[in-house]
C-alpha positions, 0 to 999 in steps of 0.5 A: 729222842733221848732227851724226850725219853729222859723227861718222860722218865724223870719229870713225869713219874707223877703220871703213874698217880694221876692226882700228882698232875694237879700239883704244878710246882715242887720243892727242890728238897726231898722233905721226907718225914725225918727231914721235916722234923729235923728242920722244925726242931733245929731252927737254930737261927729263927729263920724267917718264914712265909707260912705255917701248916699245922705249925710246920714252917715254910721258910723264906729262903725255900720260897725264894728259891722256888720263885727263882727256879720257876722264873722260866715259866714267866714271860719276861715282859710280865715281870714289870706287871705287879699284878701278874707277879703277885699272882705268880708268887701266890701260886708258888706259895699255895703249891708249897703249902699243898706239898707241905700238907701232903708231906705232913700226912705222909709223916702222920701215916709213917709213910717214907721212901728209904735210900734203898728204894730211891737208889733202886728206882734210879737204877731202873731208869739208868738201865735205859741210858747206860753211860749216857745217863749222867751226861744228859743232866749236863745237856739239860742243865739239870743238877743231879742231886736236885733231880734226885731229891725231887724224884724221891719226893715224887716217889713219896707222894705216889706211895702216899696217894696209893695208900691213902686215896687209891687203895679203896677204889674198886671196879666191878666187871659190870661197871666196866661192861657198862662203861664199854657200852657207852664208850665203845668207839674209844676202844676201836683198834687202829692199824698199828705196826711193831717197829725197830729203829737205829738212830745215830747222830750223823748221816755218815754213820747212818750210811755205814749202818745201811751198808752193814744191813744191806750186807746181811747183818742182823738189824737187832745186833747193829742197833745194839752196837750203834744206836743212841736210842734207849731202846738199843738194848732191845735191838731197837724194838720200839714196840707197836705204834699207831699212826700220828704217834711218831713225828710226821716224816718218821710216821709216813715212812713207817706206815708205807713199809712192808714187813721185814724191809729196811727203810731209807735214812730218815732225818729228824730233830733227834738224828738219822733213823733207819727203820724195820717193820717187824709186824703189822696189824690191821684196824679192827673193832674191839670187843669188851673181852679184848679191851677189858683191862684198858676199860678198867684202867680208864675207869680207875684213872677217872676215879683216882682223879676225883678221889684225889681232889676230894682227899686233898680238899679235905686235908686243906680244910682240916689243916691250920694254914697261916700265911705271913704278911709283909714278907720281903721278897727279892725282886724277880728278874731274868 
C-alpha cells in the first residue's frame, strides 16, 4: 500500500494538470530556465547533439540516457526488430523535443520553480511517510536526486500550463447545469463507507493488534502507533470509499461490516489489515446542488485537455525544430 501511494504522490503529480498526461516520457534533469541557458552558453567541448529547438540543443548523451532509462517499457524480444526499435527511438526524441518546447516557453514567460518551492512540496509528501520516505526509494530502485529533479520539472510544467493554458478557462453555472442534465446518471451517489485501517507486515503483529482492540484500546491510537500505512497519522482514517475501489478481499470485508465494529484480520499483498467502519452512507440520486463542484471540475478537465492539445500544437508549429541525421546511437540492450 505504501509503494502504491508513493507512486501516486511521486510519479503522478502531473495528474493535477491533465495536459501533462500527454507527455509520455521525461528528461532526467531539472532543465529550469537558468540551466538551459547555462548549457547553451557553455557547450565547452562542442558536444554532439541530436536535435535543436529554436536553436537550443538536445544533446546526444541526454538522449542516450533517456533511451537507456526507458528500456524497461520495451519487451526484450522486440530489441531484434529494427523497425520497432526505430519507432521507439523516434518517440523518445519527439518527447524530448516536446519538453524542450515547453521549457523554452517557461523561460520566455519567466516561469520557474525555486529551490524553496521544490523543498516545501517535497516536505508535504514526506509528511505522509515519515522515516519510511527515504527507504522507499531504495525499495523501488529509484535514485532520490533523479526523482527530485524530475519532480521539479513536473512542478514547472504545472505552473506553465496553469498560467499559459488554464488561466483563461471559465465555466458558468448555466453551462454546468446543462452538462448535469445531460450526464446526470454519472453523478448518482453510490453506497459508501468511511473506514479506518491498521495494516502491519506480519500475522503475529496483526494478532497482537486485535488483542489490544478487543481489550478496549482506541483504534485511532493503535493505528498511529503500529500501522505502516501513510494514513496512520490520521488514526488510520482512509475517508469514504465506494465498492470496488479496494482490492476484492478488503472490499468484501468492509461492505459487510456494521458501523463501529472491528473486522477480522484480512491478508492482502500489502500486509495484514484490521478495519473499522466509522460511518456508512446509502446510495442516493444526486441533485445539481449536491454535485455542482464535481460537475464544474469535470467540465474544467475536459476544457483543459482540449486547450492543452491546441496550445502545444501551436507551439510546435511556431518552433524551429531540426533533427540531426546519421546519429550514432549505442545499440539498445537489456
